[in-house]
C-alpha positions in Angstrom: 0.0 0.0 0.0 1.4 3.4 -1.0 0.6 6.8 0.3 -0.3 7.9 -3.3 -3.0 5.3 -3.4 -4.5 6.6 -0.1 -4.3 10.2 -1.5 -6.1 9.0 -4.7 -8.8 7.4 -2.6 -9.3 10.5 -0.5 -9.4 12.8 -3.5 -12.0 10.6 -5.3 -14.2 10.8 -2.1 -13.7 14.5 -1.7 -14.4 15.3 -5.4 -17.1 12.7 -6.0 -15.7 11.1 -9.1 -12.6 9.8 -10.8 -12.7 12.5 -13.4 -13.0 15.3 -10.9 -10.2 13.9 -8.7 -7.9 13.4 -11.7 -8.5 16.9 -12.8 -7.9 18.3 -9.3 -4.7 16.2 -8.9 -3.4 16.9 -12.4 -3.1 13.2 -13.2 -4.6 11.0 -15.9 -7.9 9.3 -15.0 -6.6 5.8 -15.9 -3.8 6.3 -13.4 -6.4 6.7 -10.6 -8.4 3.8 -11.9 -5.3 1.5 -11.8 -4.3 2.8 -8.4 -7.6 2.1 -6.8 -7.9 -1.3 -8.4 -4.5 -2.3 -7.1 -5.4 -1.1 -3.6 -8.7 -3.0 -3.7 -6.8 -6.1 -4.9 -4.2 -5.8 -2.1 -7.0 -5.3 0.5 -9.1 -8.1 -1.0 -12.2 -5.8 -0.8 -14.1 -3.4 -3.0 -13.8 0.1 -1.7 -16.1 1.7 -4.3 -19.3 0.8 -6.1 -19.2 2.2 -9.6 -22.3 4.1 -10.5 -23.5 6.2 -13.4 -23.1 9.4 -11.4 -19.6 8.6 -10.1 -18.3 6.3 -7.4 -19.8 5.6 -4.0 -17.9 4.1 -1.1 -18.9 0.6 0.0 -19.3 -0.1 3.7 -15.7 -1.4 3.8 -14.7 1.7 1.8 -16.2 4.0 4.3 -14.3 2.4 7.1 -11.1 2.4 5.2 -11.6 6.0 4.1 -11.6 7.2 7.7 -8.2 5.7 8.3 -6.8 6.7 4.9 -8.0 10.3 5.4 -6.2 10.5 8.7 -3.0 9.2 7.3 -3.1 11.5 4.3 -3.9 14.6 6.4 -1.1 13.7 9.0 1.3 13.3 6.1 0.5 16.7 4.8 0.8 18.2 8.2 4.2 16.6 8.7 5.4 18.0 5.3 4.2 21.5 6.3 6.0 21.3 9.6 9.2 20.3 8.0 8.9 23.0 5.4 
C-alpha cells in the first residue's frame, strides 16, 4: 500500500468522481483507476461501487476511508511542519 493510493482514494471521495479527482490532482484518470484497483486487490475488498453518477464508497470503503484520510492529512501536516 502506497501513500499515493491513499491520496487517490481521499481525492475521489472529496471530489465525488474519478474524473474530478484526476482533474484536481493533475493526473490522468486511468492512473487513478489503476491505483484504486491495485489497492482493492491488495486489501481483498471493493472500496467503491461504480455508479452512473460517479463512485460511492462501499461499507468497507467508508471504514477504510476514515483511516486513509487520517494518514493523508497527517502526512500533509508533517510536510508542512518540516517546510
